[in-house]
C-alpha positions, -999 to 999 in steps of 0.1 A, spaced: 571 -523 -135 540 -514 -121 538 -504 -86 508 -514 -64 503 -486 -36 478 -479 -9 476 -464 25 480 -477 61 443 -478 67 443 -510 43 457 -531 73 479 -554 54 507 -568 76 542 -557 68 552 -593 59 525 -595 31 536 -561 18 572 -572 17 562 -604 -1 540 -589 -27 561 -558 -30 530 -536 -19 540 -501 -7 521 -480 17 519 -443 28 511 -441 66 482 -423 80 491 -399 110 478 -404 147 478 -379 171 476 -387 208 478 -358 234 497 -335 208 523 -359 197 521 -372 162 530 -406 149 530 -425 116 506 -454 117 525 -488 116 556 -469 116 561 -451 150 531 -466 167 508 -496 165 474 -503 180 487 -517 211 510 -488 220 483 -465 212 457 -477 236 482 -478 263 490 -443 255 452 -433 256 449 -454 289 478 -437 303 469 -400 294 431 -402 292 430 -384 256 413 -399 228 435 -403 196 428 -386 163 439 -394 127 448 -371 97 454 -380 63 489 -379 42 492 -344 28 491 -336 -8 529 -329 -2 534 -362 12 518 -381 -17 540 -362 -40 570 -376 -25 552 -410 -25 543 -408 -61 580 -396 -70 587 -425 -93 586 -430 -130 570 -466 -131 533 -467 -138 515 -470 -106 481 -481 -92 472 -465 -59 440 -479 -42 430 -455 -13 405 -457 18 371 -447 7 368 -410 0 334 -408 22 356 -415 52 387 -397 49 405 -367 29 433 -394 20 421 -401 -15 413 -364 -22 448 -356 -12 464 -382 -35 442 -369 -63 455 -335 -56 490 -344 -58 484 -363 -89 467 -332 -105 498 -309 -92 525 -333 -107 505 -337 -139 512 -375 -137 494 -395 -164 512 -427 -152 492 -431 -120 457 -448 -118 440 -436 -84 411 -460 -73 387 -450 -47 382 -485 -28 349 -471 -14 360 -491 17 383 -493 47 406 -517 64 406 -551 48 374 -543 30 399 -528 5 432 -545 19 422 -576 2 415 -559 -30 451 -544 -27 465 -579 -20 445 -596 -50 457 -567 -72 494 -575 -63 488 -610 -70 476 -605 -105 505 -578 -112 529 -604 -102 514 -628 -125 520 -607 -154 486 -586 -158 489 -554 -174 480 -518 -163 446 -514 -180 434 -549 -173 444 -544 -136 424 -512 -134 394 -528 -149 395 -559 -126 402 -539 -96 370 -517 -101 351 -549 -106 363 -562 -72 353 -530 -54 317 -535 -66 315 -570 -50 338 -564 -19 319 -566 15 331 -555 51 309 -562 83 323 -557 119 312 -552 155 326 -528 180 327 -530 216 319 -494 224 309 -462 207 331 -442 228 358 -436 203 334 -431 173 317 -404 195 349 -385 205 361 -387 168 328 -369 158 313 -400 139 284 -405 160 258 -382 179 256 -377 216 220 -391 219 233 -424 201 265 -427 222 241 -421 255 213 -446 245 240 -474 232 258 -472 267 229 -473 288 211 -500 268 245 -518 263 242 -520 225 268 -531 204 267 -517 169 272 -542 143 284 -521 110 289 -526 74 304 -506 45 279 -493 22 283 -492 -15 286 -455 -18 316 -460 7 299 -446 39 295 -466 70 260 -482 80 245 -497 109 231 -535 101 220 -541 134 221 -529 168 228 -560 192 217 -559 228 233 -580 255 268 -597 257 298 -594 236 295 -630 227 257 -622 214 274 -598 191 300 -623 179 274 -648 171 254 -623 152 286 -615 131 289 -652 124 252 -658 116 251 -629 92 282 -642 72 267 -676 70 235 -661 54 258 -646 28 277 -678 23 243 -695 16 233 -669 -9 267 -661 -27 300 -680 -38 328 -667 -12 361 -684 -17 382 -663 6 377 -641 38 398 -617 60 390 -617 96 402 -586 111 405 -578 148 426 -564 176 429 -586 210 402 -608 198 419 -642 196 394 -664 212 367 -647 192 386 -652 160 388 -690 168 352 -692 174 346 -675 139 371 -697 123 355 -729 138 320 -716 128 330 -709 92 349 -743 90 316 -762 101 299 -748 71 316 -773 51 327 -751 23 360 -745 8 368 -709 22 403 -696 27 407 -677 59 434 -651 67 436 -633 99 448 -597 101 452 -573 129 440 -537 125 464 -507 125 459 -473 143 439 -458 117 408 -480 122 416 -485 161 413 -447 165 377 -449 156 369 -483 166 382 -484 202 394 -516 219 383 -552 205 372 -543 169 363 -576 151 353 -578 115 349 -602 83 360 -586 49 352 -609 18 344 -608 -20 313 -621 -35 322 -641 -66 
């Protein structure tokens, strides 16, 4: 039986993993010197409470090659779909583990994305597998999906990206002074890019996100989207209504971000992941 594997950065809810028999390896989250396993020992809500209480920004670290050796220690053929190698050392550590094991029954696939940008691919891969698709065909179809997957999102602050070393002090200061809310996307090479710098209110940024997605719908065939967020229920409802008003048959799934993304996004991340058919 083929095993579909991923890491916790994919932000797939536990109940979905259980239903589709997806297994995840957790990222590590550090808050004030204490180490937690993402989704096992801590979630985004508790992490933000700890950050507020201790005044120390969190960090992440990837599972080690040793962690992956234990994770891959099974005889069944496996497909591991990992967070972008451009954003984390996780995929590199997985490859190191496979090389050390001399394993030939593991197909490791770089998603070139993060959060539900590739979580959606893991979910679809599991559905295909459960419908009886074989290993070779799965690998080909997953790689095809990666080329067509998209992820767009807005942040409420650059504080967490700055403290995590992922944006410059100048960008951080200017954004804070001008109240600029970054509108980011996942680029084809797996890096993050800035689509727009939205000035003004939070709702202005949410409307910009919705309008961008509407343009995507008008130019492409999109059947399903994943809205991913933390503590943005009203804005999720606004997006759902705006997408429903398009009059298209688009399935909407709403997932909550885990710690691995929240460490870098800060409070109230809101994004849309989808695949262009």
